[in-house]
Backbone as numpy.savetxt, mean C-alpha at the origin, in Angstrom:
# Nx Ny Nz CAx CAy CAz Cx Cy Cz
-4.14 -1.69 -26.65 -4.62 -2.53 -25.23 -4.52 -1.23 -24.30
-5.82 -0.64 -23.91 -5.82 -0.29 -23.09 -5.80 -0.72 -21.47
-4.79 -0.21 -21.04 -4.06 -0.87 -19.44 -4.78 -0.06 -18.31
-5.41 -0.64 -17.44 -6.05 0.07 -16.02 -4.95 -0.43 -14.89
-4.61 0.68 -14.24 -3.41 0.85 -13.26 -4.73 0.69 -11.79
-4.36 -0.26 -10.65 -4.92 0.02 -9.54 -3.36 -0.23 -8.39
-4.31 1.00 -7.75 -2.81 1.25 -6.71 -3.10 1.15 -5.40
-2.95 0.34 -4.44 -2.79 0.43 -3.08 -2.26 1.20 -2.62
-2.66 2.16 -2.13 -1.58 3.69 -1.44 -0.65 3.46 -0.72
-1.22 3.00 0.81 -0.62 2.74 1.74 0.54 1.89 1.62
-0.10 0.35 0.64 1.00 -0.44 0.26 2.32 -0.21 -0.73
1.64 0.86 -1.14 2.84 1.29 -1.98 3.85 2.40 -1.33
3.28 3.45 -0.37 3.81 4.35 0.46 4.85 3.35 1.79
3.92 2.58 2.19 4.84 1.65 3.01 6.42 0.88 2.13
6.24 0.47 1.01 6.84 0.03 0.39 8.32 0.90 -0.11
7.48 1.64 -0.34 8.66 3.16 -0.61 9.76 3.22 0.05
9.04 3.34 1.18 9.84 4.33 2.77 10.75 3.09 2.82
10.24 2.07 2.92 11.34 0.74 3.36 12.28 0.62 2.31
12.22 0.91 0.69 13.15 0.98 -0.09 14.13 2.05 0.50
13.76 3.48 0.27 14.43 4.66 0.14 14.58 5.31 1.50
13.90 4.65 2.78 14.28 5.28 4.04 13.65 6.63 4.41
12.97 6.12 5.56 11.75 7.02 6.10 12.36 8.35 6.14
13.78 8.74 6.66 13.76 9.94 6.89 14.44 11.24 5.56
14.88 10.13 4.34 15.43 10.82 3.47 13.92 11.21 2.00
14.62 12.19 1.45 13.45 13.02 0.66 13.99 12.71 -0.69
13.35 12.87 -1.78 13.08 12.84 -3.07 12.52 11.62 -3.50
11.55 10.91 -2.84 10.93 10.18 -3.09 9.34 10.03 -3.10
8.86 10.82 -2.46 7.38 11.01 -2.02 6.13 11.42 -3.36
6.92 12.55 -3.82 6.33 13.49 -4.63 6.34 12.27 -6.07
5.48 11.06 -6.14 5.69 9.88 -7.04 4.84 10.32 -8.08
5.39 10.20 -9.39 4.21 10.42 -10.40 3.69 9.10 -10.67
2.60 8.54 -10.35 2.01 7.15 -10.29 2.18 6.26 -11.79
1.35 7.72 -12.85 1.33 6.91 -14.05 2.60 6.62 -14.72
3.61 7.58 -14.96 4.91 7.43 -15.03 5.58 6.07 -14.65
5.23 6.08 -13.39 6.29 4.82 -13.16 5.27 3.59 -13.71
4.09 3.43 -13.78 3.40 2.21 -14.30 3.84 2.55 -15.45
3.75 3.20 -16.79 4.06 3.37 -17.74 6.00 2.55 -17.89
6.61 2.89 -17.05 7.73 2.36 -17.13 7.97 0.76 -16.93
6.62 0.25 -15.94 6.87 -1.14 -15.51 6.05 -1.98 -16.79
5.10 -1.41 -17.42 4.41 -2.05 -18.18 4.77 -3.01 -18.90
4.24 -4.00 -18.70 5.31 -5.50 -19.51 4.91 -5.87 -21.27
3.72 -5.04 -21.56 3.42 -5.64 -23.19 3.02 -4.70 -24.15
3.80 -5.14 -25.01 3.56 -4.21 -25.95 2.42 -3.40 -26.87
2.79 -2.49 -27.75 1.72 -1.42 -27.95 0.14 -1.34 -26.89
0.91 -1.14 -25.85 -0.09 -0.97 -24.60 -0.11 0.46 -24.01
-1.10 1.06 -23.83 -1.29 2.40 -23.42 -2.47 2.51 -21.91
-1.48 2.99 -20.90 -1.84 3.21 -19.71 -3.42 4.18 -19.79
-4.40 3.72 -19.66 -5.81 4.35 -19.69 -6.61 4.89 -18.68
-6.30 4.31 -17.56 -6.96 5.04 -16.34 -6.26 3.90 -15.32
-5.58 5.53 -14.43 -5.26 4.83 -12.81 -6.14 5.28 -12.31
-6.38 4.34 -11.10 -7.11 4.03 -9.82 -6.54 4.12 -8.80
-6.44 5.21 -8.22 -5.74 5.36 -6.73 -6.43 5.35 -5.47
-6.52 4.16 -4.71 -7.11 3.98 -3.75 -6.73 4.27 -2.24
-6.86 5.40 -1.49 -5.82 5.48 -0.51 -7.05 5.92 0.46
-6.70 6.61 2.16 -7.46 6.96 2.87 -7.06 8.38 3.60
-7.71 9.36 4.04 -6.85 10.80 4.39 -6.63 10.75 5.68
-5.26 10.74 5.99 -4.99 10.93 7.68 -5.53 11.70 8.36
-5.78 11.27 9.23 -6.28 11.76 10.53 -5.75 13.41 10.92
-6.38 14.64 10.61 -5.79 15.84 11.02 -5.49 16.14 12.46
-6.38 15.16 13.37 -6.33 15.61 14.51 -5.21 14.91 14.85
-4.58 14.15 14.18 -3.35 12.98 14.81 -2.16 13.94 14.58
-2.21 14.33 12.90 -1.22 14.85 12.50 -1.27 15.99 11.50
-1.41 16.96 12.10 -2.15 18.10 11.04 -1.10 18.41 9.83
0.32 17.93 10.22 1.36 18.66 8.95 1.37 17.28 7.87
1.09 16.12 8.25 0.96 15.43 7.25 -0.35 15.03 6.68
-1.59 15.57 7.18 -2.94 16.03 6.75 -2.64 16.99 5.71
-1.98 18.04 5.61 -1.89 19.03 4.57 -1.22 18.33 3.47
0.20 17.63 3.93 1.23 17.22 2.93 0.21 16.32 2.06
-0.51 15.30 2.40 -1.29 14.41 1.44 -2.47 15.13 1.07
-2.94 16.80 1.43 -4.14 16.76 0.53 -3.05 17.69 -0.78
-1.74 17.95 -0.50 -1.29 19.02 -1.45 -0.86 17.50 -2.66
-0.68 16.45 -2.34 0.05 15.64 -3.23 -1.70 15.01 -3.79
-2.65 14.84 -3.40 -3.65 14.16 -4.18 -3.88 15.36 -4.60
-4.09 16.70 -4.74 -4.34 17.51 -5.71 -3.28 17.76 -6.70
-2.15 17.63 -6.22 -1.06 17.50 -7.57 -1.04 16.21 -8.40
-1.52 15.09 -7.75 -1.58 13.84 -8.63 -3.00 14.24 -9.64
-3.81 14.44 -9.52 -4.99 14.81 -10.10 -4.80 16.37 -10.91
-4.22 17.10 -10.59 -4.03 18.29 -11.38 -2.44 17.85 -12.61
-2.04 17.01 -12.08 -0.63 16.42 -13.31 -1.45 15.10 -13.91
-2.72 14.98 -13.99 -3.04 14.03 -14.98 -2.12 12.21 -14.49
-2.02 12.23 -13.07 -0.86 11.13 -12.51 -1.94 10.30 -12.54
-3.12 10.71 -11.83 -4.18 9.35 -11.43 -5.36 10.12 -12.58
-6.59 8.92 -12.59 -8.00 9.06 -13.22 -8.95 9.44 -11.96
-8.69 8.54 -11.10 -9.75 8.21 -10.16 -8.76 8.14 -8.71
-9.63 8.87 -7.80 -9.27 8.80 -6.55 -10.31 8.51 -5.88
-10.12 7.15 -5.23 -10.85 6.31 -4.51 -10.56 6.56 -2.81
-11.16 6.85 -2.08 -11.21 6.97 -0.58 -11.61 6.02 -0.09
-10.85 5.53 1.05 -11.57 4.89 2.12 -11.31 5.81 3.75
-10.98 4.95 4.24 -11.31 5.69 6.10 -9.75 5.50 7.14
-9.54 5.97 7.58 -8.48 5.83 8.15 -8.71 6.34 9.62
-8.85 5.22 10.66 -9.59 5.32 11.86 -8.44 5.19 12.80
-8.87 5.64 14.21 -8.20 5.59 15.66 -9.00 4.83 16.47
-8.30 3.81 17.06 -9.23 3.10 18.11 -8.63 2.74 19.34
-9.33 2.39 20.17 -8.58 1.82 21.45 -8.75 0.01 21.46
-7.77 -0.59 21.30 -7.40 -1.97 21.40 -6.39 -2.71 22.49
-7.31 -3.75 23.20 -6.40 -4.59 23.98 -5.64 -5.33 23.06
-3.98 -5.20 23.45 -3.31 -6.51 22.77 -2.16 -6.74 23.76
-1.72 -7.99 23.87 -0.76 -8.72 24.91 0.49 -7.89 24.45
1.31 -8.20 25.69 2.68 -7.47 25.37 3.56 -8.28 25.17
4.49 -8.17 24.41 5.70 -9.12 23.94 6.94 -8.49 24.36
8.25 -9.37 23.71 9.43 -8.98 23.79 9.53 -8.71 22.85
10.33 -7.86 22.10 11.34 -7.34 20.58 11.80 -8.59 20.17
10.79 -8.99 19.14 11.33 -9.91 17.95 12.70 -10.46 17.86
12.71 -11.39 18.01 14.99 -11.35 17.43 14.57 -12.04 15.83
15.86 -12.01 15.20 15.67 -12.38 13.93 15.82 -13.96 13.59
15.53 -14.46 15.03 15.68 -16.29 14.96 14.20 -16.68 14.99
13.24 -15.69 15.63 11.93 -16.03 15.73 10.62 -15.21 15.53
10.03 -14.96 16.24 8.16 -13.74 16.25 8.42 -13.64 17.88
8.17 -12.69 17.87 8.31 -11.90 19.53 7.57 -12.72 20.73
7.98 -12.94 21.87 7.68 -14.01 23.09 6.71 -13.10 23.44
5.63 -14.26 23.71 4.78 -12.77 24.55 5.49 -13.11 26.26
4.68 -11.75 26.48 5.58 -11.92 28.32 4.15 -12.17 29.45
4.65 -13.26 29.85 3.68 -13.42 31.43 3.54 -12.95 32.27
2.79 -13.01 33.12 2.65 -12.03 34.36 3.62 -12.65 35.43
4.82 -13.90 35.13 5.54 -14.11 36.13 6.74 -14.01 35.53
6.87 -13.00 34.73 8.11 -13.16 33.80 9.21 -11.84 34.72
9.84 -11.63 35.14 11.33 -10.73 35.48 11.07 -9.31 34.63
10.29 -8.98 33.38 10.15 -7.48 32.84 10.10 -6.76 33.97
10.61 -5.44 33.98 9.93 -4.49 34.74 9.08 -3.38 34.00
8.12 -3.72 34.36 6.86 -3.17 33.82 6.51 -1.65 34.55
6.70 -0.57 33.17 6.89 0.58 33.93 5.74 0.96 35.06
6.01 1.71 35.93 4.95 1.56 37.30 3.65 2.85 37.00
2.53 2.07 37.29 1.40 3.04 36.67 0.73 2.50 35.67
1.55 1.88 34.73 1.15 1.23 33.36 -0.22 0.67 33.40
-1.46 0.86 32.66 -2.52 0.00 33.04 -2.46 -1.42 32.45
-2.38 -2.08 33.24 -2.07 -3.75 32.55 -3.61 -4.57 33.23
-3.25 -5.65 32.13 -4.28 -6.84 32.85 -3.93 -8.15 32.31
-4.30 -8.88 33.38 -3.65 -10.14 33.08 -5.25 -11.31 32.51
-4.76 -12.13 31.51 -6.11 -12.93 31.80 -6.40 -13.71 32.41
-7.46 -14.46 32.38 -8.07 -15.13 33.30 -7.19 -16.71 33.23
-6.00 -17.06 32.37 -5.94 -18.20 32.25 -4.13 -17.75 33.02
-4.35 -16.61 33.35 -2.52 -16.13 33.55 -1.62 -16.57 32.98
-1.85 -16.36 31.44 -1.13 -16.77 30.50 -0.54 -15.27 29.69
-0.76 -14.28 30.22 -0.95 -13.12 29.07 -1.07 -12.08 29.76
-0.12 -11.01 29.73 -0.28 -9.61 30.21 -0.93 -8.55 28.91
-2.15 -8.18 29.36 -2.68 -7.07 28.25 -2.46 -6.03 28.58
-2.51 -4.82 27.57 -2.41 -3.60 27.72 -3.43 -2.85 26.66
-4.35 -1.79 27.08 -4.83 -1.33 25.90 -3.80 0.20 25.16
-3.75 -0.35 23.88 -2.89 0.78 23.09 -3.92 1.18 22.05
-3.47 2.21 21.59 -4.03 2.84 20.32 -3.40 2.60 19.10
-4.27 2.26 18.54 -4.58 1.67 16.79 -4.66 2.52 15.73
-4.00 2.76 14.98 -4.32 3.65 14.01 -4.12 2.71 12.57
-5.80 2.79 11.53 -5.55 1.95 10.51 -6.49 2.25 9.64
-5.65 1.82 8.49 -6.19 2.44 6.91 -7.51 1.48 6.64
-8.71 1.60 6.36 -9.66 0.72 6.01 -10.44 1.23 4.39
-10.49 -0.26 3.80 -10.90 -0.01 2.48 -10.30 -0.01 1.31
-9.10 0.23 1.43 -8.19 0.53 0.41 -7.80 -0.67 -0.58
-7.91 -2.00 0.17 -8.10 -3.04 -0.73 -9.08 -3.28 -1.30
-10.14 -3.27 -0.73 -11.69 -3.71 -0.92 -12.10 -2.73 -2.23
-11.49 -1.59 -1.92 -11.88 -0.74 -3.42 -10.83 -0.94 -4.24
-9.33 -1.47 -4.11 -8.29 -1.88 -5.29 -9.40 -2.88 -6.05
-10.16 -4.06 -5.29 -10.34 -5.58 -5.81 -11.72 -4.91 -6.63
-12.51 -3.88 -6.03 -14.02 -3.80 -7.20 -13.81 -3.11 -8.16
-12.78 -1.75 -7.93 -12.30 -1.39 -9.38 -12.03 -2.15 -10.34
-10.75 -3.26 -10.21 -10.01 -4.23 -11.24 -11.45 -4.95 -11.66
-12.07 -5.42 -10.62 -13.18 -6.92 -11.29 -14.20 -5.90 -11.91
-14.80 -5.02 -11.63 -15.68 -3.84 -12.12 -14.83 -3.61 -13.46
-14.34 -3.05 -13.46 -13.31 -2.72 -15.22 -13.26 -3.42 -16.38
-12.68 -4.82 -15.66 -12.67 -6.02 -16.18 -13.61 -6.74 -16.70
-14.76 -6.89 -16.02 -15.51 -7.13 -16.22 -17.09 -6.77 -17.15
-16.92 -5.17 -17.01 -17.19 -4.19 -17.97 -16.80 -3.76 -19.11
-15.39 -4.44 -19.34 -14.52 -4.38 -20.66 -14.15 -2.83 -20.98
-13.70 -2.47 -19.49 -13.46 -0.84 -19.54 -11.68 -1.07 -19.96
-11.13 -1.93 -19.87 -9.75 -1.91 -20.01 -9.44 -3.90 -20.56
-8.15 -3.66 -21.14 -7.80 -4.92 -21.80 -6.97 -5.63 -21.14
-6.47 -4.74 -20.06 -5.49 -5.79 -19.14 -5.17 -5.02 -17.74
-4.28 -5.30 -17.17 -4.49 -4.47 -15.60 -3.29 -4.53 -15.07
-2.70 -3.34 -14.38 -1.69 -3.90 -13.26 -2.33 -3.28 -11.78
-1.94 -3.94 -11.02 -2.25 -3.84 -9.73 -0.73 -3.64 -8.74
-0.92 -2.42 -8.06 0.21 -2.15 -7.42 -0.27 -2.41 -6.13
0.74 -3.42 -5.17 0.16 -3.80 -3.98 0.79 -5.24 -3.56
1.26 -5.54 -2.42 1.74 -6.58 -2.15 0.72 -7.49 -0.93
-0.16 -7.08 -1.24 -1.53 -7.11 0.07 -1.89 -8.57 -0.46
-2.12 -9.90 0.07 -2.21 -11.05 0.38 -4.04 -11.15 0.11
-4.64 -10.15 0.20 -6.08 -10.24 0.66 -6.74 -9.96 -0.56
-5.57 -9.53 -1.88 -6.12 -8.98 -3.19 -6.06 -10.75 -3.97
-5.67 -11.68 -3.28 -5.68 -13.21 -4.33 -6.66 -13.29 -4.82
-7.75 -13.59 -4.47 -9.55 -13.91 -5.19 -9.49 -13.34 -5.97
-9.07 -11.46 -6.03 -9.81 -10.83 -7.25 -8.71 -10.85 -8.36
-7.54 -10.69 -7.82 -6.36 -11.07 -9.11 -6.62 -12.29 -10.02
-6.92 -13.19 -8.81 -7.04 -14.80 -9.60 -8.35 -14.36 -10.67
-9.23 -14.03 -10.12 -10.28 -14.21 -11.52 -10.42 -12.96 -12.56
-9.41 -11.68 -12.19 -9.19 -11.24 -13.49 -8.19 -11.85 -14.50
-7.11 -12.63 -13.86 -6.08 -12.89 -15.25 -7.17 -14.23 -15.40
-8.07 -14.69 -15.30 -8.96 -15.44 -16.26 -9.39 -14.90 -17.21
-9.68 -13.37 -17.21 -10.36 -13.10 -17.98 -8.92 -11.69 -19.27
-8.22 -11.00 -18.36 -7.37 -10.10 -19.28 -5.74 -10.27 -18.59
-5.11 -10.19 -19.44 -3.63 -10.09 -18.69 -3.03 -9.12 -17.62
-2.59 -9.38 -16.65 -2.62 -8.91 -15.58 -1.07 -8.95 -14.88
-0.52 -7.90 -14.48 0.56 -7.23 -13.67 0.68 -7.14 -12.88
1.49 -7.55 -11.94 1.28 -7.52 -10.29 2.37 -6.86 -9.77
2.57 -5.49 -9.42 3.96 -4.83 -8.78 3.64 -5.18 -7.29
4.75 -5.35 -6.91 5.15 -5.41 -5.60 6.08 -4.18 -5.21
5.94 -3.20 -4.57 6.35 -2.09 -4.30 7.15 -1.74 -2.94
7.40 -3.07 -2.09 8.52 -3.26 -0.78 9.32 -4.34 -1.31
9.85 -4.15 0.12 11.19 -5.20 -0.02 11.25 -6.28 0.30
9.74 -6.91 1.29 9.48 -8.01 1.56 9.10 -8.87 -0.15
9.43 -10.43 0.05 9.19 -10.84 -0.81 7.70 -10.89 -1.31
7.26 -11.13 -2.72 6.00 -11.18 -3.30 5.25 -11.88 -2.13
4.00 -11.90 -2.17 3.18 -12.66 -1.36 2.64 -14.03 -2.09
2.92 -15.07 -1.57 2.87 -16.02 -2.32 1.36 -16.41 -2.63
0.58 -15.77 -1.98 -1.05 -16.25 -2.29 -1.00 -14.95 -3.66
-0.46 -14.22 -4.38 -0.67 -13.27 -4.90 0.20 -13.96 -7.09
1.01 -14.80 -6.48 1.49 -15.70 -7.47 0.73 -16.33 -8.56
0.66 -16.94 -9.56 0.00 -17.53 -10.34 0.69 -17.99 -11.32
0.12 -18.14 -12.56 0.81 -18.79 -13.55 1.18 -17.84 -14.81
2.01 -17.87 -15.83 1.63 -16.85 -16.88 0.89 -17.22 -18.09
0.88 -18.74 -17.88 -0.05 -18.71 -19.26 -1.47 -18.94 -18.80
-2.28 -18.90 -17.49 -3.37 -18.96 -17.36 -4.31 -17.97 -17.65
-5.71 -18.53 -18.09 -6.55 -17.67 -19.12 -6.17 -17.28 -20.03
-5.95 -15.76 -20.31 -5.33 -15.05 -21.88 -3.86 -15.19 -21.74
-3.75 -15.56 -20.64 -1.69 -15.82 -20.72 -1.43 -14.12 -20.39
-0.21 -14.04 -21.01 0.65 -12.55 -20.67 0.51 -11.83 -19.34
0.66 -12.90 -18.61 0.91 -12.36 -16.82 1.81 -11.96 -16.63
2.32 -11.29 -16.04 4.04 -10.92 -15.25 3.74 -10.30 -13.70
4.93 -10.31 -13.13 4.82 -9.94 -11.70 5.96 -8.86 -11.58
6.02 -7.84 -11.09 7.61 -7.22 -10.62 7.63 -7.26 -9.26
8.83 -8.00 -9.04 8.77 -8.09 -7.52 10.22 -7.96 -7.03
10.96 -6.84 -8.05 12.22 -6.57 -7.62 12.51 -5.23 -7.99
11.27 -4.23 -7.40 11.86 -2.77 -7.15 13.09 -2.47 -6.73
13.70 -1.48 -7.13 14.28 -0.84 -6.15 14.11 0.96 -6.17
15.24 1.47 -5.89 15.23 3.20 -5.47 14.95 3.35 -6.58
15.67 3.61 -7.72 15.54 4.09 -9.07 14.41 4.33 -9.39
13.23 3.27 -9.37 11.97 3.62 -9.77 11.45 4.56 -8.97
11.87 4.89 -7.77 10.84 5.76 -7.10 11.70 7.12 -7.81
12.72 7.38 -7.10 13.47 8.57 -7.59 13.24 9.07 -9.34
13.32 7.96 -9.90 13.53 8.76 -11.17 12.07 8.83 -12.03
10.97 8.58 -11.17 9.24 8.90 -11.83 8.88 10.18 -10.50
9.44 11.14 -10.40 8.43 11.97 -9.72 8.11 13.59 -10.37
7.07 13.75 -9.85 6.76 14.73 -10.44 7.09 15.88 -10.89
7.26 17.23 -11.38 8.00 18.20 -11.09 7.72 19.22 -10.32
8.08 19.61 -9.61 7.80 20.43 -8.03 7.06 20.99 -7.90
6.92 22.39 -8.99 5.28 22.72 -9.26 4.10 22.15 -9.87
3.36 21.95 -9.52 2.12 20.72 -10.40 0.98 22.01 -9.96
1.02 23.03 -11.33 -0.65 24.00 -11.15 -0.12 24.71 -9.99
-0.81 25.21 -8.57 -1.25 25.75 -7.66 -0.50 25.17 -6.97
0.41 23.99 -6.64 0.64 23.02 -5.61 2.06 23.14 -6.21
2.76 23.04 -4.81 4.48 23.00 -4.22 4.35 21.43 -3.53
5.51 20.83 -3.96 5.96 19.83 -3.01 6.51 20.22 -2.10
5.90 19.34 -0.80 6.15 19.65 0.72 7.99 19.94 0.95
8.90 20.55 1.38 9.90 21.46 1.19 10.74 19.83 1.65
10.35 18.96 2.42 11.01 17.90 3.15 11.01 16.42 2.20
9.97 16.62 1.62 10.00 15.29 0.53 10.85 15.33 -0.43
């Protein structure tokens, strides 16, 4: 059984960070193929193709992060940890957003109104909506674009072209619900939730639909990441010191 693995890299990264801690080392140098092999839930299956969908960090925002990511991507290819690197875009833009109080455990963030007693910083560029219901601020938003679409495209194309006999998708992005549902009608599909939050309801399905044999891995732990690291040196590439 030839298994294709389709990775939403940013979803995986933030999932790992939630498990292991932003300031801790030892989890970022992840061997994708090794992790997928350990999770594969079918007998006589071989990880045949690993598609890694990500976007390059903007070096104007963080030069060090750009360099570290570049080293990691080159090491993944050199180590044979991935077969296809599919790049989306990482964009920064200005966006107007309503100001809100920090969320509490009991509910969602509360929007701040112009009549509230909040002490807004002097000189802060704010705008009140026409209905006098919200205070808007212009904020800089950094977003990764395209990874979910790239995951979906590679998954469905490989299944339809019979390049794989089964698929593993590593993401908890509910936007992948339809392509996963389509793929499950044709081949067995394993869905891996890399984060600490519950598996997105839209990604759930029935184990026996289509050809059957589907599975969901939604209880990963730190050991899944710490125990599947590449060697500190891969060819010319060295793991960054704080990784």
